[in-house]
C-alpha positions in Angstrom: 15.5 221.9 95.8 16.0 220.7 99.4 15.1 216.9 99.7 12.5 217.6 102.4 10.9 220.4 100.3 10.7 218.0 97.4 9.0 215.4 99.6 6.5 218.0 100.8 5.7 218.9 97.2 5.1 215.2 96.5 2.9 214.8 99.5 0.7 217.7 98.3 0.6 216.0 94.8 -0.6 212.7 96.5 -3.3 214.5 98.4 -4.6 216.9 95.7 -3.8 215.2 92.4 -3.8 211.5 93.2 -6.4 211.5 96.0 -4.5 208.7 97.8 -5.8 207.5 101.1 -4.3 208.9 104.4 -2.7 205.5 105.1 -0.9 205.4 101.7 0.2 209.0 102.0 1.6 208.3 105.5 3.4 205.2 104.3 5.0 207.0 101.3 6.0 210.0 103.5 7.7 207.8 106.1 9.7 206.0 103.5 10.8 209.3 101.8 11.8 210.9 105.1 13.9 207.9 105.9 15.5 208.4 102.5 16.1 212.1 103.1 17.6 211.3 106.6 20.1 208.9 104.9 21.0 211.5 102.3 21.5 214.1 105.1 24.0 211.8 106.8 25.9 211.7 103.6 25.9 215.5 103.5 23.5 215.7 100.6 20.8 218.3 101.1 19.5 219.0 97.6 17.5 216.3 95.7 19.3 217.3 92.5 22.6 216.1 94.0 21.5 212.6 94.6 23.1 210.2 92.1 22.9 206.4 91.3 25.7 205.6 93.8 23.8 207.2 96.6 20.7 205.3 95.7 22.8 202.1 95.6 24.2 202.7 99.1 20.8 203.6 100.5 19.2 200.3 99.1 22.2 198.4 100.4 21.7 199.9 103.9 18.0 199.0 103.8 18.8 195.4 102.9 21.0 195.1 106.0 18.1 195.5 108.4 14.8 195.1 106.5 13.1 192.1 104.9 13.0 191.8 101.1 9.3 192.8 101.0 10.1 196.0 103.0 13.0 196.9 100.7 10.7 196.4 97.7 8.1 198.7 99.2 10.8 201.4 99.6 11.8 200.8 96.0 8.2 201.4 94.8 8.1 204.6 96.9 11.3 205.9 95.3 10.2 205.0 91.8 6.9 206.9 92.2 8.7 209.8 93.8 11.3 210.1 91.0 8.5 209.9 88.3 7.0 212.9 90.0 10.3 214.7 90.2 11.0 214.2 86.5 7.5 215.1 85.5 7.7 218.4 87.5 11.2 219.0 86.1 12.7 219.1 89.6 15.3 216.7 88.4 16.6 216.2 84.8 17.0 212.4 85.0 15.0 209.7 86.6 17.8 207.8 88.2 15.5 205.2 89.6 14.9 203.9 86.1 18.3 202.2 86.4 17.2 200.1 89.4 15.2 197.0 88.8 12.9 195.4 91.3 14.0 192.0 92.4 12.2 189.2 90.6 10.4 186.9 92.9 7.8 184.3 92.8 4.4 185.6 93.7 2.5 183.0 95.8 -1.1 182.5 94.8 -3.6 183.6 97.4 -4.8 180.8 99.7 -8.6 180.2 99.5 -11.1 178.2 101.5 -13.3 175.5 100.0 -17.0 176.2 100.0 -17.4 173.6 102.9 -14.6 175.3 104.9 -16.0 178.8 104.6 -19.5 177.5 105.4 -18.1 175.7 108.5 -16.3 178.9 109.6 -19.4 181.2 109.3 -21.9 178.8 110.8 -19.6 178.2 113.8 -20.9 181.7 114.9 -24.3 181.0 116.6 -26.2 184.2 117.1 -27.2 184.4 120.7 -26.5 188.1 121.6 -25.4 191.4 120.1 -21.7 190.4 119.9 -22.3 187.2 118.0 -24.8 188.9 115.8 -22.2 191.5 114.8 -19.5 188.9 114.2 -21.8 186.7 112.1 -22.9 189.8 110.0 -19.3 190.9 109.5 -18.2 187.5 108.2 -21.3 187.1 106.0 -20.7 190.5 104.5 -16.9 190.0 104.0 -17.3 186.7 102.2 -20.7 187.6 100.6 -19.5 190.8 99.0 -15.7 190.5 98.9 -15.0 193.8 100.8 -11.6 194.8 102.0 -11.4 194.9 105.8 -10.8 198.6 105.7 -14.0 199.0 103.7 -15.9 196.8 106.1 -14.8 198.8 109.1 -15.6 202.1 107.6 -19.1 201.2 106.4 -21.9 203.4 107.7 -25.6 202.6 108.1 -26.6 204.7 105.0 -24.2 202.7 102.8 -26.3 199.6 103.2 -29.5 199.2 101.4 -31.3 196.1 102.8 -34.3 196.4 100.4 -32.1 196.5 97.3 -29.6 194.0 98.7 -26.7 196.4 97.9 -23.8 197.9 99.8 -22.2 201.1 98.7 -18.5 201.1 99.7 -15.7 203.5 99.4 -12.5 201.8 98.1 -8.9 202.8 97.3 -8.5 206.3 96.1 -12.0 207.1 97.5 -13.6 205.3 94.5 -17.2 204.4 95.2 -18.7 201.1 94.0 -22.0 199.2 94.5 -21.7 195.5 95.5 -24.6 193.1 95.8 -25.3 191.1 99.0 -26.6 187.6 99.0 -29.8 186.5 100.8 -28.1 185.0 103.8 -26.0 188.1 104.3 -29.2 190.3 104.1 -31.0 188.2 106.7 -28.2 188.4 109.3 -27.4 192.0 108.6 -31.1 193.1 108.9 -31.4 191.1 112.2 -28.2 192.8 113.5 -29.4 196.3 112.5 -32.9 195.9 113.8 -32.4 194.0 117.0 -28.8 194.2 118.2 -26.8 197.2 116.9 -28.3 199.7 119.4 -27.1 197.5 122.3 -23.6 198.7 121.5 -24.8 202.2 122.5 -23.5 203.8 119.2 -21.5 207.0 119.4 -21.3 207.2 115.6 -23.1 206.1 112.4 -20.7 203.2 111.6 -22.4 199.9 110.9 -20.0 197.7 112.9 -19.0 198.9 116.4 -16.7 197.8 119.2 -17.9 197.4 122.8 -17.5 201.1 123.4 -19.9 202.1 120.6 -17.0 203.3 118.5 -16.1 202.2 114.9 -14.7 198.7 114.6 -11.0 199.0 113.8 -8.9 196.7 111.6 -7.0 195.4 114.6 -10.3 194.7 116.4 -11.5 192.7 113.5 -8.3 190.7 113.0 -8.5 189.7 116.7 -12.2 188.7 116.4 -11.5 186.7 113.2 -8.7 184.7 114.8 -10.9 183.8 117.8 -13.7 182.7 115.3 -11.2 180.6 113.4 -9.8 179.0 116.6 -13.3 178.2 117.8 -14.3 176.7 114.4 -11.3 174.3 114.6 -10.4 175.2 111.0 -6.8 174.1 110.5 -5.8 177.0 108.2 -4.4 180.5 108.5 -7.3 182.8 107.7 -7.1 186.5 107.2 -9.7 189.0 106.0 -8.0 188.9 102.6 -8.4 185.1 102.6 -12.2 185.7 102.6 -11.9 188.3 99.8 -9.8 185.8 97.7 -12.3 183.1 98.5 -15.2 185.3 97.4 -13.6 186.0 94.0 -12.5 182.4 93.4 -15.8 180.9 94.2 -17.6 183.3 91.9 -15.2 182.4 89.1 -15.7 178.7 89.7 -19.4 179.2 89.4 -18.9 180.9 86.0 -19.1 184.6 87.0 -17.7 187.0 84.4 -14.2 188.2 85.2 -15.2 191.8 84.5 -18.0 191.6 87.0 -15.7 190.2 89.6 -13.3 193.1 88.8 -16.1 195.6 89.5 -17.2 194.0 92.7 -13.6 193.8 94.0 -12.9 197.4 93.0 -9.8 196.6 91.0 -8.8 199.4 88.7 -6.9 197.0 86.4 -8.3 193.6 85.3 -4.8 192.1 85.4 -5.1 192.2 89.2 -8.3 190.2 89.0 -6.8 187.5 86.7 -4.9 186.0 89.5 -8.1 184.2 90.5 -8.1 182.4 87.2 -4.8 180.8 88.2 -6.2 179.8 91.6 -9.2 178.3 89.9 -7.1 176.5 87.3 -4.9 175.0 90.0 -8.0 173.6 91.7 -9.2 172.2 88.3 -5.8 170.5 87.7 -5.8 169.0 91.2 -9.3 167.6 90.7 -8.3 166.2 87.3 -5.2 164.4 88.8 -7.4 163.0 91.6 -10.4 161.9 89.5 -9.4 161.2 85.9 -9.3 157.4 85.4 -6.0 157.4 83.6 -4.4 159.5 86.4 -5.6 157.0 88.9 -4.2 154.1 86.9 -0.9 155.9 86.6 -0.7 156.2 90.4 -1.4 152.5 90.9 1.5 151.5 88.7 3.8 153.5 90.9 
């Protein structure tokens, strides 16, 4: 089978069988077309003719001009592609099984303290429709642990103020219900009732830009950076920082790990367990600072 035909087959599989998001499908497709172009330069047209040496040369070429993280992403794409090829009997051998991912230390997610996140959010004083929207977005992002893509795609009918619940569509179009806290409900209700219409909405999205169109991820990133700068918080804060902070604070207040998994929309609880390490690190730091024997040990030094 031609390389590009195999890629098209895989793309249909991602759409129909795996129900991947358009963003994921585009990312995988770009990686695979880059792979096919490289093979074409080596005069290899059929996927069955690709061997381990060709893969080695391709990865070597990637490492010459891409970061380690980008090369890893291409590796993941190829691994998934070859699993599909083997399963569909397009190739006899999964040659990617011979290539290991580079082992690297995974840094723990940075989180804000309860005081820091409170300072960040209350730095937004609601005085008009822009500040009301911004305050509501941060209250919801931290209060419910949504991904920024989920936040931006929310529509009015996905928010139930009376039941204090938000219905969001996560990765793989999986739907989940996430609770909202009292503060979040207050600001969100005020935004919906008194301010949202001032954006002159052209759609049903909950959060809008100044043209009445859906808030984009880039719009939100920019807004968040301005808020962080104005709050004088001396930390790098991203939307994911607030999601990590949401999960870590729940865990520190004795929330069940399975409940956190459901609220975050993690398909595998092993993804959620990273927050236990974040929480444990904080506990160890507090112990070293506060335990009398630790203090005595420091004085002797």
